C-alpha positions as CSV (number, residue, x, y, z in Angstrom):
1,M,9.5,16.3,45.0
2,T,7.8,13.8,42.6
3,K,5.0,16.2,41.7
4,A,7.3,19.1,41.3
5,K,9.5,17.1,38.9
6,Y,6.6,15.5,37.0
7,G,4.6,18.7,36.6
8,P,7.0,20.7,34.3
9,N,7.7,17.6,32.2
10,R,4.0,17.1,31.6
11,H,3.5,20.7,30.6
12,F,6.6,20.5,28.4
13,D,5.2,17.4,26.6
14,K,1.9,19.2,26.0
15,F,3.7,22.2,24.6
16,R,5.9,20.0,22.4
17,N,2.9,18.2,21.0
18,F,1.1,21.5,20.4
19,W,4.1,22.9,18.7
20,R,4.7,19.8,16.5
21,Q,1.0,19.3,15.5
22,K,-0.3,22.9,15.3
23,V,2.7,25.0,14.4
24,A,5.6,23.0,12.9
25,Y,3.4,20.6,11.0
26,R,1.4,23.4,9.4
27,F,4.5,25.3,8.5
28,W,6.3,22.4,6.9
29,S,3.1,21.3,5.2
30,L,2.9,24.8,3.6
31,I,6.5,24.5,2.5
32,S,5.8,21.0,1.1
33,S,2.8,22.3,-0.8
34,V,4.9,25.0,-2.4
35,I,7.9,22.7,-3.2
36,H,5.9,19.7,-4.3
37,R,2.9,20.7,-6.4
38,K,-0.2,18.7,-5.7
39,V,-2.0,16.6,-8.3
40,F,-5.2,14.6,-8.2
41,F,-5.9,11.2,-9.5
42,L,-9.6,10.4,-10.2
43,D,-11.3,7.1,-9.8
44,S,-13.9,6.2,-12.5
45,N,-16.8,6.5,-10.0
46,L,-16.2,10.3,-9.8
47,I,-16.3,10.8,-13.5
48,F,-19.4,8.7,-14.4
49,R,-22.4,8.2,-12.0
50,N,-25.8,6.6,-12.1
51,L,-28.0,9.7,-11.7
52,N,-31.2,7.6,-11.6
53,Q,-30.3,6.4,-8.1
54,D,-30.5,8.6,-5.0
55,N,-26.8,9.4,-4.8
56,S,-24.7,12.5,-5.2
57,Y,-21.4,13.6,-6.6
58,P,-18.8,16.2,-5.6
59,T,-18.3,19.4,-7.4
60,L,-14.5,19.6,-8.0
61,S,-12.6,22.8,-8.3
62,R,-11.9,24.4,-11.7
63,K,-8.6,25.9,-10.5
64,F,-7.0,22.5,-10.6
65,I,-8.0,21.8,-14.1
66,S,-4.4,21.1,-15.3
67,Q,-3.6,18.8,-12.4
68,Y,-6.2,16.0,-12.8
69,L,-4.9,12.6,-13.9
70,I,-6.4,9.2,-14.4
71,T,-4.6,5.9,-14.8
72,D,-4.8,3.8,-18.0
73,T,-6.8,1.3,-16.0
74,V,-9.4,4.0,-15.1
75,A,-9.5,5.0,-18.8
76,E,-10.5,1.5,-19.7
77,E,-13.2,1.5,-17.0
78,I,-14.5,4.8,-18.4
79,L,-15.0,3.4,-21.8
80,A,-17.1,0.5,-20.3
81,L,-19.1,3.0,-18.2
82,Q,-19.9,5.1,-21.3
83,K,-21.4,2.1,-23.0
84,S,-23.4,1.1,-19.9
85,G,-25.5,4.3,-20.1
86,L,-24.1,6.1,-17.0
87,S,-24.0,9.9,-16.9
88,K,-20.7,11.8,-17.1
89,V,-20.4,14.3,-14.1
90,F,-16.8,15.4,-14.5
91,F,-16.2,17.7,-17.5
92,Y,-12.7,19.2,-16.9
93,R,-9.6,18.1,-18.7
94,Y,-7.4,15.3,-17.4
95,R,-4.3,13.5,-18.5
96,V,-4.0,9.7,-18.7
97,L,-1.0,8.1,-17.1
98,G,-0.1,4.6,-18.4
99,F,2.2,2.1,-16.8
100,S,3.7,1.2,-20.1
101,S,4.9,4.7,-20.9
102,L,6.2,5.2,-17.4
103,R,8.1,2.0,-17.5
104,E,9.7,2.9,-20.8
105,K,11.1,6.0,-19.2
106,Y,12.0,4.3,-15.8
107,P,12.7,0.6,-16.5
108,F,13.2,-0.1,-12.8
109,V,9.5,0.5,-11.9
110,C,8.3,-2.8,-13.4
111,P,9.0,-5.0,-10.3
112,I,8.0,-2.2,-8.0
113,Y,4.6,-1.9,-9.7
114,Y,3.8,-5.6,-9.6
115,T,5.2,-6.0,-6.1
116,L,2.9,-3.3,-4.7
117,I,-0.1,-4.9,-6.5
118,S,0.6,-8.3,-4.9
119,W,1.1,-6.6,-1.5
120,M,-2.4,-5.2,-1.6
121,Y,-4.0,-8.4,-3.0
122,N,-2.7,-11.1,-0.6
123,P,-0.2,-9.7,1.9
124,A,1.6,-11.9,4.4
125,N,2.4,-9.2,7.1
126,I,3.2,-11.3,10.2
127,A,3.0,-8.3,12.6
128,S,-0.4,-7.2,11.2
129,P,-3.6,-8.0,13.2
130,E,-5.1,-9.2,9.9
131,F,-2.4,-11.8,9.2
132,P,-4.6,-14.8,10.1
133,I,-7.4,-13.5,7.8
134,H,-5.0,-13.1,4.9
135,L,-3.6,-16.5,5.5
136,I,-7.0,-18.2,5.2
137,Q,-8.0,-16.0,2.3
138,S,-5.0,-17.2,0.5
139,L,-6.5,-20.7,0.6
140,K,-9.9,-19.4,-0.5
141,L,-8.4,-17.3,-3.4
142,R,-6.7,-20.5,-4.6
143,G,-10.1,-22.2,-4.6
144,R,-9.2,-24.7,-1.9
145,K,-11.8,-26.1,0.5
146,L,-11.3,-25.1,4.1
147,T,-11.3,-27.6,6.9
148,R,-13.9,-27.2,9.6
149,V,-11.3,-25.8,12.0
150,Q,-10.1,-23.3,9.4
151,N,-13.7,-22.3,8.5
152,N,-14.6,-21.7,12.2
153,L,-11.5,-19.7,12.7
154,Y,-12.2,-17.6,9.6
155,M,-15.8,-16.9,10.8
156,K,-14.5,-15.8,14.2
157,L,-12.0,-13.5,12.7
158,M,-14.5,-11.9,10.3
159,D,-16.9,-11.5,13.3
160,R,-14.2,-9.6,15.0
161,V,-14.0,-7.3,12.0
162,K,-17.8,-6.8,12.1
163,R,-17.8,-6.0,15.8
164,G,-15.2,-3.3,15.0
165,L,-17.3,-1.6,12.4
166,D,-20.4,-1.8,14.5
167,S,-18.7,-0.1,17.5
168,T,-19.1,3.7,17.8
169,I,-16.1,4.1,20.1
170,N,-12.4,3.6,19.5
171,F,-9.9,1.6,21.7
172,G,-9.5,4.6,23.9
173,G,-13.2,4.8,24.7
174,K,-13.7,8.0,22.7
175,P,-16.2,8.4,19.8
176,K,-14.8,7.4,16.5
177,T,-13.9,10.1,14.0
178,D,-15.4,9.9,10.5
179,L,-12.1,8.6,9.2
180,A,-11.9,5.9,11.8
181,R,-15.5,4.9,11.2
182,N,-14.9,4.6,7.5
183,M,-11.7,2.7,8.0
184,D,-13.5,0.0,9.9
185,I,-16.2,-0.2,7.2
186,S,-13.5,-0.2,4.6
187,L,-11.6,-3.2,6.1
188,S,-14.8,-5.3,6.0
189,Q,-15.5,-4.3,2.4
190,Y,-11.9,-4.9,1.3
191,L,-11.7,-8.4,2.8
192,K,-15.2,-9.4,1.4
193,K,-14.6,-7.9,-2.0
194,K,-11.6,-10.1,-2.8
195,I,-13.4,-13.3,-2.1
196,K,-16.7,-12.2,-3.7
197,N,-15.0,-11.0,-6.9
198,R,-12.1,-13.4,-7.1
199,G,-13.2,-14.6,-10.5
200,S,-13.5,-11.1,-12.0
201,K,-10.9,-9.9,-14.4
202,N,-11.3,-6.4,-12.8
203,L,-10.4,-7.5,-9.3
204,L,-6.9,-6.0,-9.3
205,N,-7.9,-2.7,-11.0
206,D,-8.0,-0.7,-7.7
207,Y,-4.5,-2.1,-6.8
208,K,-3.1,-1.2,-10.2
209,N,-4.5,2.4,-9.8
210,I,-3.0,2.8,-6.3
211,S,0.4,1.3,-7.3
212,L,0.8,3.5,-10.4
213,A,-0.3,6.7,-8.6
214,L,2.1,6.0,-5.7
215,I,5.0,5.4,-8.0
216,F,4.2,8.6,-9.9
217,T,4.1,10.5,-6.5
218,L,7.6,9.3,-5.6
219,L,9.2,9.7,-9.1
220,R,7.9,13.2,-9.6
221,K,8.1,14.3,-6.0
222,Q,4.6,15.6,-6.1
223,N,2.0,15.5,-3.3
224,T,-0.8,13.3,-4.7
225,T,-4.4,12.7,-3.7
226,F,-6.4,9.7,-5.1
227,M,-10.0,10.7,-5.1
228,T,-12.7,8.0,-5.0
229,A,-16.1,6.9,-3.9
230,D,-14.9,3.4,-3.1
231,R,-14.6,3.1,0.6
232,D,-12.5,-0.2,0.5
233,L,-9.6,1.8,-0.9
234,L,-8.9,3.1,2.6
235,A,-8.1,-0.4,3.9
236,T,-6.3,-1.2,0.7
237,V,-3.8,1.6,1.1
238,L,-3.4,0.9,4.9
239,T,-2.6,-2.7,4.0
240,L,-0.1,-1.5,1.4
241,T,1.5,0.7,4.1
242,E,1.9,-2.3,6.4
243,S,3.5,-4.3,3.6
244,I,6.0,-1.5,3.0
245,A,6.8,-1.3,6.7
246,Q,7.4,-5.1,6.8
247,N,9.7,-5.1,3.9
248,S,11.7,-2.2,5.4
249,T,11.9,-4.1,8.7
250,F,13.3,-7.2,7.1
251,H,15.9,-5.2,5.3
252,F,16.9,-3.3,8.5
253,L,17.2,-6.5,10.6
254,I,18.8,-8.8,8.0
255,L,21.1,-6.9,5.6
256,P,23.6,-5.7,8.3
257,T,24.0,-9.3,9.4
258,L,25.2,-10.6,6.0
259,S,28.9,-11.0,5.9
260,D,31.0,-11.1,2.8
261,S,31.1,-14.9,3.2
262,D,27.3,-15.0,3.4
263,K,27.1,-12.9,0.2
264,R,29.4,-15.2,-1.6
265,D,27.4,-18.2,-0.5
266,L,24.2,-16.6,-1.7
267,L,25.7,-15.8,-5.1
268,A,26.8,-19.4,-5.3
269,G,23.2,-20.5,-4.9
270,K,23.3,-21.4,-1.2
271,M,20.7,-20.4,1.5
272,V,21.4,-18.3,4.5
273,T,19.1,-18.7,7.5
274,R,18.4,-16.1,10.2
275,F,16.3,-16.3,13.3
276,L,14.8,-12.9,14.4
277,S,13.2,-11.9,17.7
278,F,9.5,-11.4,16.9
279,R,9.4,-8.9,19.8
280,E,12.2,-6.8,18.2
281,F,10.6,-7.3,14.7
282,Q,7.2,-6.0,16.0
283,K,8.9,-3.0,17.6
284,K,10.7,-2.0,14.4
285,F,7.6,-2.7,12.2
286,N,5.4,-0.5,14.4
287,G,8.0,2.2,14.4
288,V,8.3,2.3,10.6
289,L,4.5,2.1,10.2
290,S,4.0,5.0,12.6
291,D,6.6,7.0,10.7
292,L,4.7,6.5,7.5
293,L,1.4,7.6,9.0
294,N,2.8,10.4,11.2
295,P,3.9,13.6,9.4
296,Y,4.6,15.7,12.5
297,W,8.4,15.0,12.7
298,K,9.1,15.4,9.0
299,K,10.5,18.8,7.8
300,N,10.3,18.0,4.1
301,H,8.0,15.2,3.1
302,I,5.8,14.1,0.2
303,C,2.2,13.0,0.8
304,F,0.1,10.4,-0.8
305,S,-3.5,10.4,0.3
306,I,-6.9,8.8,-0.3
307,K,-9.8,11.2,-0.3
308,L,-13.1,9.4,0.0
309,W,-16.5,10.8,-1.1
310,D,-19.0,9.7,1.5
311,E,-22.4,9.1,-0.1
312,K,-24.1,9.2,3.3
313,T,-22.8,12.6,4.5
314,K,-22.5,13.9,0.9
315,K,-19.0,15.3,1.5
316,F,-15.3,14.2,1.5
317,I,-14.1,12.8,4.7
318,E,-10.8,13.5,6.4
319,E,-8.0,12.1,4.2
320,L,-5.9,9.0,4.9
321,I,-2.4,10.4,4.4
322,I,0.9,8.4,3.9
323,N,4.0,10.5,4.3
324,F,7.5,9.9,2.9
325,D,10.7,11.6,3.8
326,S,13.7,11.3,1.5
327,I,14.7,8.0,3.0
328,G,11.2,6.6,2.6
329,Q,11.1,7.8,-1.0
330,E,14.3,6.1,-1.8
331,S,13.3,2.9,0.0
332,I,10.1,2.4,-2.0
333,L,11.7,3.3,-5.3
334,H,14.0,0.3,-4.6
335,T,11.3,-2.1,-3.4
336,H,11.3,-5.1,-5.7
337,G,10.0,-7.6,-3.1
338,P,10.4,-11.2,-4.5
339,L,10.3,-10.1,-8.1
340,S,13.1,-9.4,-10.7
341,C,12.6,-8.1,-14.2
342,H,15.2,-8.7,-17.0
343,F,15.3,-5.0,-17.7
344,A,15.4,-3.6,-14.1
345,K,18.6,-2.9,-12.1
346,N,18.4,-4.8,-8.8
347,D,21.9,-5.1,-7.4
348,T,21.5,-2.6,-4.6
349,H,19.2,-2.1,-1.6
350,G,18.9,-5.8,-1.0
351,N,16.8,-6.2,-4.2
352,W,18.9,-9.2,-5.3
353,L,17.7,-11.1,-2.3
354,H,14.5,-13.0,-1.6
355,Y,13.2,-13.7,1.9
356,Q,11.1,-16.7,2.8
357,F,9.8,-16.4,6.3
358,W,7.5,-18.0,8.9
359,P,5.5,-16.5,11.8
360,P,6.5,-17.5,15.3
361,P,5.5,-21.2,16.0
362,P,3.6,-21.9,19.3
363,A,6.6,-23.7,20.7
364,S,8.8,-20.6,20.1
365,P,6.6,-17.5,20.2
366,D,9.5,-15.0,19.9
367,V,11.3,-16.6,16.9
368,V,10.8,-15.6,13.3
369,K,12.7,-17.9,10.9
370,V,13.9,-16.3,7.7
371,I,15.6,-18.1,4.7
372,V,17.6,-15.7,2.5
373,T,18.3,-16.7,-1.1
374,A,19.7,-14.8,-4.1
375,K,17.3,-14.2,-7.0
376,K,17.9,-15.9,-10.3
377,I,18.1,-12.6,-12.2
378,I,20.6,-10.0,-10.9
379,N,21.0,-6.9,-13.1
380,R,23.7,-4.2,-12.6
381,R,22.0,-1.7,-14.9
382,N,18.6,-0.7,-16.3
383,I,17.8,-1.6,-19.9
384,F,15.6,0.7,-21.9
385,V,13.4,-1.2,-24.3
386,P,10.1,-0.4,-26.1
387,D,6.9,-1.6,-24.4
388,A,6.4,-4.3,-27.1
389,I,9.7,-5.9,-26.2
390,H,9.0,-5.8,-22.5
391,K,5.6,-7.4,-22.9
392,L,7.1,-10.3,-24.8
393,N,9.9,-11.0,-22.3
394,C,8.8,-9.9,-18.8
395,K,7.1,-12.7,-16.9
396,Y,5.0,-10.2,-14.9
397,A,3.8,-8.3,-18.0
398,I,2.9,-11.6,-19.7
399,D,1.0,-12.8,-16.6
400,D,-0.7,-9.4,-16.5
401,S,-1.9,-9.7,-20.0
402,M,-3.2,-13.3,-19.3
403,D,-5.0,-12.3,-16.1
404,K,-2.6,-14.4,-14.0
405,L,-1.5,-11.8,-11.5
406,K,-4.2,-13.2,-9.1
407,N,-1.8,-16.1,-8.7
408,Y,0.7,-13.8,-6.9
409,Y,0.0,-14.8,-3.3
410,G,1.9,-13.8,-0.2
411,F,1.8,-17.3,1.2
412,W,3.6,-20.5,0.2
413,L,0.9,-23.1,0.8
């Protein structure tokens, strides 16, 4: 009886997976490609190359000539590359998208833009396997000297990352795909690059490019591919996806518990404390992360992807794709994190709240402590102002112009 009962269920599961992955996914992807026109953002390394070295570059299609974009940050990099003597290898027309012009039209994107940048730079994702590494890197980025215990722990954690990229099989014992292999290499490069280049004024350029391209994707409801030859951007985008999942998880677990009395206390400047189950937090976090990375159940979704040019194989590898249904789109377009701009509306979606949290202590491994406070700035409407006014009054824009965004850490140490 057991086999007879189990057999049909197993066959049904195989058929359901086949239907979702081979039929329904392709059908809705086709619908999505028709409804949401695709655009391509280019990194500077696909426009200018050093042809004296033994490298290659992709030949991009002419039919997408009107759909190529670059960010204002990439435009600045191109000017520097032109002066350095590199050769231009991309000759089609492209448009430049600037944060300033986008913010003038959509004032609420200011805290979103800078929050996403900070989430890629030094995230504090307590359910992520890389949480201990980011914690210690927060000290190193601040220029603090590590204790012997901290240094030994950091070396062991980075050795674990190295063993992962040296391995040719995945956790299931099967050979790694090209994407999985490049993801492991990318993680190592992403972590090392931040420490190596922490004094560079260009350290945050990649994060600015991804943040702006993602916001464009959701505002315009267009499928977007960011094309690059920088492998570390794969890990950068995956880290950002984890940060988005964590923020959604906090909102999901905390906002429903706030009573009218709690909200009055918060507006009066008081703190509200919550204790969450880490097991429940992890379950919800993993579910949200899986939804962002899994397109199969979404009937109508928008895609943001990273397309990597692999110098070794001289081809583009399988894309890393992040998928957003209508709820996900709305959620990220109301993601202010701990930031609040004078000109951005933030009285909905929990944006007027700030969470300060701690990972589970050894004595209570299933307890996450969260202190909730109200932000000092609470706006009930968006205020449209010229870029010059914004740059003179917004703390984040001022810090950006003074190269102080590298002080936006995810950890209070």
